[in-house]
N, C-alpha and C positions, 0 to 999 in steps of 0.2 A: 820666481815662484812666490805665490802668495802664502804667507804663514797662517793667517786667520781671516776668514770672511764670513759675514752673516747677512742674510737678506730676509725681509718679511713681506708678506703679501696676502692677497685674498682673492677668491673667485666663488662663483655660484656653481653648485653641483646638485644634480638630481639622480640618485640611484634608482634602479629599476622599480623597486618596491615603494619608493617615497611618493607621496601625493603631490609634492611641490619641491622646487629647488631650495637648497639651503646654503647658507654662507659657510665657507670653509676658509679658515685663516691658516697660514703656513709660515714655517721658519726653516730656512735652508742654511746650514752651518758647515763650514769647512774648518775642522779643528787643526790646531798647530801640529806640524809634522805628521799629518795623516793624508792619505791620498783619497779616501772616501769621504763623502758628504753625509751629514746627519740630517734627516728630514723629520719634521714634526708637522702633523696636520690635525686640526681641531674643527669639528663641526659645531657651530655655536649660534645662538641668537643674540649674543652680546653685541652692542653697537660700538664698542671702543675700537681704537686703532689696533691693527694686528699685533704689534709688539706688546701692547698692554694686555690683550686677550691671552697671548701665549704666557706672559709672566704670571697672570692670575691663575691659569690652569696648572702651570708648573708648580706654583706655590701650594695650590690645593692638593696636588698629587704628592708633594713632599710631606705635607701634614698627614695625609692618609697613610703614607708609608711609615711614618713615625707611630701612628696608632696601630698599624698592623704589626710592627716590630714589637710594640709593647704587649700586644695580645699573644703573639706567637713566640717571640724570642725570650721575653721575660715571664711569660705565662701569667699575666695579671688576672686572667679569667679564673685561675685555679685558687685564688685567695677568696674564701667565702667570708661574708660579713659576720656569720656566727663565730667563726674561729677568731676573727679580729676582735670582736666584742669580748669573747671569753678571755682572750689574751690580755686585753686592756683591763678587764675587771680583775683578773688574776694578778697582773702587775700592780694594780692599785692596792689590792689587799696586802701584797708582799711589802710594798712601800710603807703602808700603815703599820706593819709589824716591826719595822726597823726602829731601833732606839734612837731618839732624837737628842742630840747634844746641844745645850744652850750655847749661844755665842758663835755658832758656825755660820749662820746666815745673817 
């Protein structure tokens, strides 16, 4: 029994609504201790080798997921620049009002 296997390849494909055939690169992977294969197909105009195309698009997808997590999971969009500016100005005024002791810094 094979524990892990992966293969890359490419072929030309034309869907019914497409005006011309396009390049499709694929990755077929058999993960360790699993009976099912994982298939990845990407339609692309990139001319790199199939494994490089897959690596590029997977990296891009990972970064997009980080951005999505930041927007949805941490709600970065809820922080307005006005409240940040006010907070910064307020903090600055508070710091200015603190008594400064000589010789601390």
